[in-house]
N, CA, C and O atoms as CSV, one atom per row, in Angstrom:
chain,resi,resn,atom,element,x,y,z
A,1,MET,N,N,2.873,-9.749,-5.493
A,1,MET,CA,C,3.586,-8.713,-5.135
A,1,MET,C,C,4.915,-8.816,-5.836
A,1,MET,O,O,5.576,-9.747,-6.295
A,2,VAL,N,N,5.048,-7.621,-5.755
A,2,VAL,CA,C,6.596,-7.014,-6.634
A,2,VAL,C,C,8.087,-7.130,-6.331
A,2,VAL,O,O,8.555,-5.992,-6.290
A,3,VAL,N,N,8.972,-8.015,-6.113
A,3,VAL,CA,C,10.137,-7.536,-5.314
A,3,VAL,C,C,11.337,-6.440,-5.936
A,3,VAL,O,O,11.794,-6.348,-7.075
A,4,ARG,N,N,11.569,-5.833,-4.966
A,4,ARG,CA,C,12.168,-4.790,-6.143
A,4,ARG,C,C,13.855,-4.774,-5.870
A,4,ARG,O,O,14.560,-4.355,-4.953
A,5,ARG,N,N,14.090,-5.398,-7.052
A,5,ARG,CA,C,15.998,-5.679,-6.602
A,5,ARG,C,C,16.675,-4.438,-6.760
A,5,ARG,O,O,16.427,-3.620,-7.645
A,6,ARG,N,N,17.671,-4.308,-5.735
A,6,ARG,CA,C,18.936,-3.236,-5.913
A,6,ARG,C,C,19.680,-3.553,-6.826
A,6,ARG,O,O,20.289,-4.619,-6.914
A,7,VAL,N,N,19.701,-2.338,-7.855
A,7,VAL,CA,C,20.981,-2.611,-8.597
A,7,VAL,C,C,21.980,-1.835,-7.976
A,7,VAL,O,O,23.000,-2.479,-8.219
A,8,PHE,N,N,22.332,-0.782,-7.282
A,8,PHE,CA,C,23.177,-0.379,-6.720
A,8,PHE,C,C,23.332,-0.766,-5.609
A,8,PHE,O,O,22.350,-0.934,-4.885
A,9,GLY,N,N,24.869,-1.065,-5.079
A,9,GLY,CA,C,24.594,-1.367,-3.068
A,9,GLY,C,C,24.400,0.213,-2.638
A,9,GLY,O,O,24.211,0.965,-3.594
A,10,GLU,N,N,24.418,0.741,-1.499
A,10,GLU,CA,C,24.050,1.594,-0.785
A,10,GLU,C,C,25.507,3.074,-0.866
A,10,GLU,O,O,25.491,4.304,-0.819
A,11,ALA,N,N,26.568,2.007,-1.005
A,11,ALA,CA,C,27.811,3.053,-0.831
A,11,ALA,C,C,27.486,3.881,-2.293
A,11,ALA,O,O,27.069,5.027,-2.461
A,12,GLU,N,N,27.898,2.681,-3.407
A,12,GLU,CA,C,27.820,3.229,-4.730
A,12,GLU,C,C,26.161,4.481,-5.189
A,12,GLU,O,O,26.146,5.433,-5.970
A,13,GLN,N,N,25.024,3.927,-4.336
A,13,GLN,CA,C,23.860,5.042,-4.686
A,13,GLN,C,C,24.490,6.595,-4.140
A,13,GLN,O,O,24.529,7.623,-4.816
A,14,ALA,N,N,24.976,6.415,-2.669
A,14,ALA,CA,C,25.042,7.267,-2.701
A,14,ALA,C,C,26.590,7.971,-2.947
A,14,ALA,O,O,26.486,9.171,-2.694
A,15,GLU,N,N,27.591,7.721,-3.240
A,15,GLU,CA,C,28.086,8.103,-4.321
A,15,GLU,C,C,27.646,8.899,-5.875
A,15,GLU,O,O,27.811,10.034,-6.320
A,16,LEU,N,N,27.005,7.625,-6.397
A,16,LEU,CA,C,25.894,8.010,-7.519
A,16,LEU,C,C,24.854,9.347,-7.233
A,16,LEU,O,O,24.138,9.694,-8.172
A,17,LEU,N,N,24.779,10.033,-6.044
A,17,LEU,CA,C,23.208,11.030,-5.449
A,17,LEU,C,C,24.504,12.022,-5.731
A,17,LEU,O,O,24.442,12.977,-6.506
A,18,GLY,N,N,25.429,11.732,-5.147
A,18,GLY,CA,C,26.293,12.598,-4.722
A,18,GLY,C,C,26.965,14.108,-6.277
A,18,GLY,O,O,27.060,15.314,-6.508
A,19,THR,N,N,27.251,12.541,-6.910
A,19,THR,CA,C,27.280,12.942,-7.809
A,19,THR,C,C,26.552,14.050,-9.234
A,19,THR,O,O,26.713,15.141,-9.780
A,20,LEU,N,N,25.623,12.705,-9.273
A,20,LEU,CA,C,24.446,13.676,-9.826
A,20,LEU,C,C,23.935,14.848,-8.873
A,20,LEU,O,O,23.171,15.587,-9.494
A,21,ALA,N,N,24.075,15.131,-7.913
A,21,ALA,CA,C,24.151,16.529,-7.265
A,21,ALA,C,C,24.903,17.172,-7.713
A,21,ALA,O,O,24.412,18.011,-8.469
A,22,GLU,N,N,26.084,17.208,-7.605
A,22,GLU,CA,C,27.077,18.311,-8.623
A,22,GLU,C,C,26.683,18.653,-9.632
A,22,GLU,O,O,26.433,19.811,-9.968
A,23,ALA,N,N,26.563,17.599,-10.308
A,23,ALA,CA,C,25.968,17.995,-11.808
A,23,ALA,C,C,25.019,18.727,-12.128
A,23,ALA,O,O,25.278,19.396,-13.128
A,24,ARG,N,N,23.393,18.996,-11.443
A,24,ARG,CA,C,22.693,19.122,-11.421
A,24,ARG,C,C,22.717,20.554,-10.794
A,24,ARG,O,O,21.986,21.505,-11.072
A,25,LYS,N,N,23.353,20.507,-10.221
A,25,LYS,CA,C,23.909,22.564,-9.429
A,25,LYS,C,C,24.425,22.842,-10.473
A,25,LYS,O,O,23.818,23.775,-10.999
A,26,ALA,N,N,25.647,22.337,-11.324
A,26,ALA,CA,C,26.131,23.635,-12.189
A,26,ALA,C,C,25.522,23.246,-13.437
A,26,ALA,O,O,26.278,23.598,-14.344
A,27,LEU,N,N,24.280,22.559,-13.980
A,27,LEU,CA,C,23.711,23.022,-14.917
A,27,LEU,C,C,22.408,23.959,-14.724
A,27,LEU,O,O,21.878,24.471,-15.710
A,28,VAL,N,N,21.926,24.157,-13.455
A,28,VAL,CA,C,21.344,24.944,-13.210
A,28,VAL,C,C,21.436,26.489,-13.221
A,28,VAL,O,O,20.663,27.406,-13.499
A,29,ARG,N,N,23.334,26.329,-12.591
A,29,ARG,CA,C,23.882,27.834,-12.547
A,29,ARG,C,C,23.725,28.192,-14.412
A,29,ARG,O,O,23.257,29.247,-14.839
A,30,ALA,N,N,24.179,27.175,-15.204
A,30,ALA,CA,C,24.851,27.322,-16.389
A,30,ALA,C,C,23.518,27.810,-16.933
A,30,ALA,O,O,23.360,28.902,-17.479
A,31,ALA,N,N,22.463,26.789,-16.706
A,31,ALA,CA,C,21.156,27.560,-17.901
A,31,ALA,C,C,20.579,29.017,-17.379
A,31,ALA,O,O,19.868,29.838,-17.958
A,32,GLU,N,N,21.101,29.017,-16.196
A,32,GLU,CA,C,20.295,30.526,-15.289
A,32,GLU,C,C,21.491,31.605,-16.217
A,32,GLU,O,O,21.035,32.743,-16.113
A,33,GLY,N,N,22.616,31.640,-16.932
A,33,GLY,CA,C,23.027,32.673,-17.796
A,33,GLY,C,C,22.415,32.489,-19.371
A,33,GLY,O,O,22.597,33.308,-20.272
A,34,LEU,N,N,21.621,31.183,-19.495
A,34,LEU,CA,C,21.324,30.776,-20.942
A,34,LEU,C,C,20.030,31.764,-21.751
A,34,LEU,O,O,18.911,31.584,-21.271
A,35,PRO,N,N,20.107,32.621,-22.747
A,35,PRO,CA,C,18.411,32.983,-22.992
A,35,PRO,C,C,17.528,31.786,-22.751
A,35,PRO,O,O,18.119,30.716,-22.898
A,36,ARG,N,N,16.386,31.714,-22.449
A,36,ARG,CA,C,15.158,31.279,-22.227
A,36,ARG,C,C,15.223,30.362,-23.082
A,36,ARG,O,O,15.600,29.206,-22.890
A,37,ARG,N,N,14.685,31.070,-24.532
A,37,ARG,CA,C,14.279,30.222,-25.827
A,37,ARG,C,C,15.620,29.462,-26.415
A,37,ARG,O,O,15.587,28.875,-27.496
A,38,SER,N,N,16.514,29.516,-25.794
A,38,SER,CA,C,17.444,28.979,-26.852
A,38,SER,C,C,17.494,27.364,-26.333
A,38,SER,O,O,16.904,27.019,-25.309
A,39,VAL,N,N,18.268,26.422,-27.163
A,39,VAL,CA,C,18.537,25.421,-27.280
A,39,VAL,C,C,19.407,24.581,-26.943
A,39,VAL,O,O,19.510,23.359,-27.042
A,40,ALA,N,N,20.251,25.702,-26.374
A,40,ALA,CA,C,21.317,25.330,-24.994
A,40,ALA,C,C,20.426,25.288,-23.766
A,40,ALA,O,O,20.653,24.425,-22.918
A,41,ARG,N,N,19.482,26.107,-23.609
A,41,ARG,CA,C,19.080,26.119,-22.191
A,41,ARG,C,C,17.980,24.947,-22.068
A,41,ARG,O,O,18.059,24.165,-21.120
A,42,ALA,N,N,16.905,24.819,-23.072
A,42,ALA,CA,C,16.189,23.776,-23.665
A,42,ALA,C,C,17.024,22.539,-23.181
A,42,ALA,O,O,16.575,22.233,-22.077
A,43,GLY,N,N,18.152,21.610,-23.571
A,43,GLY,CA,C,19.175,20.654,-23.145
A,43,GLY,C,C,19.776,20.647,-21.590
A,43,GLY,O,O,20.146,19.688,-20.913
A,44,ALA,N,N,19.744,21.775,-21.337
A,44,ALA,CA,C,20.302,21.335,-19.761
A,44,ALA,C,C,19.078,21.517,-19.122
A,44,ALA,O,O,19.135,20.917,-18.049
A,45,ASP,N,N,17.809,22.153,-19.296
A,45,ASP,CA,C,16.577,21.902,-18.722
A,45,ASP,C,C,16.057,20.151,-18.356
A,45,ASP,O,O,15.573,19.542,-17.402
A,46,GLN,N,N,16.445,19.890,-19.574
A,46,GLN,CA,C,16.269,18.322,-20.126
A,46,GLN,C,C,17.213,17.463,-19.377
A,46,GLN,O,O,16.790,16.422,-18.875
A,47,VAL,N,N,18.387,17.789,-19.265
A,47,VAL,CA,C,19.498,17.000,-18.488
A,47,VAL,C,C,19.239,16.795,-16.975
A,47,VAL,O,O,19.527,15.711,-16.469
A,48,VAL,N,N,18.575,18.043,-16.051
A,48,VAL,CA,C,18.613,18.212,-15.466
A,48,VAL,C,C,17.129,17.073,-14.885
A,48,VAL,O,O,17.138,16.223,-13.995
A,49,ALA,N,N,15.722,17.607,-16.015
A,49,ALA,CA,C,14.791,16.682,-15.618
A,49,ALA,C,C,15.247,15.018,-15.444
A,49,ALA,O,O,14.851,14.195,-14.619
A,50,ASN,N,N,16.310,14.863,-16.642
A,50,ASN,CA,C,16.339,13.546,-16.477
A,50,ASN,C,C,17.147,12.971,-14.867
A,50,ASN,O,O,16.851,11.933,-14.276
A,51,ILE,N,N,18.074,13.863,-14.486
A,51,ILE,CA,C,18.672,13.644,-13.055
A,51,ILE,C,C,17.763,13.525,-12.586
A,51,ILE,O,O,17.651,12.352,-12.230
A,52,ASP,N,N,16.208,14.609,-12.115
A,52,ASP,CA,C,15.753,14.347,-11.702
A,52,ASP,C,C,14.839,12.350,-11.576
A,52,ASP,O,O,14.831,11.542,-10.648
A,53,GLU,N,N,14.195,12.290,-13.059
A,53,GLU,CA,C,14.325,10.699,-12.437
A,53,GLU,C,C,15.127,9.934,-12.391
A,53,GLU,O,O,14.606,8.821,-12.326
A,54,LEU,N,N,16.337,9.880,-12.388
A,54,LEU,CA,C,17.121,9.062,-11.521
A,54,LEU,C,C,16.624,9.010,-10.069
A,54,LEU,O,O,16.138,8.099,-9.399
A,55,ALA,N,N,16.913,10.303,-9.808
A,55,ALA,CA,C,16.838,10.906,-8.073
A,55,ALA,C,C,15.681,9.717,-8.062
A,55,ALA,O,O,15.996,8.617,-7.608
A,56,PHE,N,N,14.025,9.996,-8.683
A,56,PHE,CA,C,13.439,9.218,-8.503
A,56,PHE,C,C,13.462,7.469,-8.385
A,56,PHE,O,O,12.777,6.828,-7.589
A,57,LEU,N,N,14.409,6.897,-9.366
A,57,LEU,CA,C,14.628,5.773,-9.433
A,57,LEU,C,C,15.416,4.864,-8.372
A,57,LEU,O,O,15.389,3.649,-8.171
A,58,LEU,N,N,16.234,6.070,-7.677
A,58,LEU,CA,C,17.155,5.495,-6.660
A,58,LEU,C,C,17.018,5.958,-5.417
A,58,LEU,O,O,17.924,5.863,-4.589
A,59,THR,N,N,15.726,6.572,-5.142
A,59,THR,CA,C,15.183,7.087,-3.966
A,59,THR,C,C,13.746,7.272,-3.283
A,59,THR,O,O,13.327,7.203,-2.127
A,60,GLY,N,N,13.087,7.587,-4.764
A,60,GLY,CA,C,11.508,7.295,-4.517
A,60,GLY,C,C,11.097,8.539,-4.535
A,60,GLY,O,O,9.910,8.820,-4.370
A,61,SER,N,N,12.236,9.633,-4.783
A,61,SER,CA,C,11.641,11.041,-4.641
A,61,SER,C,C,12.398,11.968,-5.967
A,61,SER,O,O,13.593,12.187,-6.161
A,62,ARG,N,N,11.084,12.433,-6.830
A,62,ARG,CA,C,11.731,13.565,-7.728
A,62,ARG,C,C,12.495,14.445,-7.233
A,62,ARG,O,O,13.530,14.757,-7.822
A,63,GLU,N,N,12.114,15.044,-5.995
A,63,GLU,CA,C,12.432,16.197,-5.904
A,63,GLU,C,C,13.412,16.230,-4.580
A,63,GLU,O,O,13.312,16.951,-3.587
A,64,HIS,N,N,14.395,15.213,-4.884
A,64,HIS,CA,C,15.917,14.898,-3.597
A,64,HIS,C,C,16.574,15.560,-4.047
A,64,HIS,O,O,17.711,15.318,-3.641
A,65,PHE,N,N,16.553,16.453,-4.812
A,65,PHE,CA,C,17.749,17.632,-5.097
A,65,PHE,C,C,17.132,19.092,-5.221
A,65,PHE,O,O,17.697,20.141,-5.531
A,66,TRP,N,N,15.884,18.865,-4.907
A,66,TRP,CA,C,15.220,20.350,-5.217
A,66,TRP,C,C,15.633,20.977,-3.422
A,66,TRP,O,O,15.576,20.379,-2.347
A,67,GLU,N,N,16.059,22.479,-3.776
A,67,GLU,CA,C,16.059,23.121,-2.573
A,67,GLU,C,C,15.135,23.254,-2.016
A,67,GLU,O,O,14.172,22.889,-2.689
A,68,PRO,N,N,14.697,23.862,-0.387
A,68,PRO,CA,C,13.804,23.744,0.391
A,68,PRO,C,C,12.621,25.229,-0.340
A,68,PRO,O,O,12.941,25.964,-1.275
A,69,GLN,N,N,11.794,25.264,0.147
A,69,GLN,CA,C,10.847,26.476,-0.621
A,69,GLN,C,C,10.997,27.464,0.690
A,69,GLN,O,O,10.308,27.201,1.675
A,70,HIS,N,N,11.653,28.298,0.709
A,70,HIS,CA,C,11.544,29.908,1.419
A,70,HIS,C,C,10.242,29.976,2.224
A,70,HIS,O,O,9.282,29.743,1.489
A,71,ALA,N,N,9.957,30.175,3.269
A,71,ALA,CA,C,8.923,30.577,4.332
A,71,ALA,C,C,9.210,31.724,4.637
A,71,ALA,O,O,10.345,32.039,4.996
A,72,THR,N,N,7.929,32.794,4.518
A,72,THR,CA,C,7.680,33.374,5.151
A,72,THR,C,C,7.541,33.694,6.701
A,72,THR,O,O,6.444,33.399,7.174
A,73,PRO,N,N,8.292,34.141,7.401
A,73,PRO,CA,C,8.281,34.676,8.610
A,73,PRO,C,C,7.092,34.698,9.036
A,73,PRO,O,O,6.419,35.642,8.623
A,74,GLY,N,N,6.286,33.524,10.159
A,74,GLY,CA,C,5.046,33.874,10.750
A,74,GLY,C,C,3.804,32.965,10.064
A,74,GLY,O,O,2.645,32.812,10.450
A,75,GLU,N,N,4.570,32.378,8.795
A,75,GLU,CA,C,3.197,31.788,7.714
A,75,GLU,C,C,3.672,29.780,8.589
A,75,GLU,O,O,3.029,28.789,8.245
């Protein structure tokens, strides 16, 4: 059996997740204004992917920061 040891306390983890959420939102907003095939856009996208990987390590979900999907009424 594998024992998982916490690296961060709950308060530290919550603070880190909050900071990562702000950084991720800022990167997504910035990337929207960059050309799709630019080096800057690729760099921003890679950092967002890395933030999602950190979220997976901390929460068990790579989709922790993702916005909920929009649903069509009646579906």
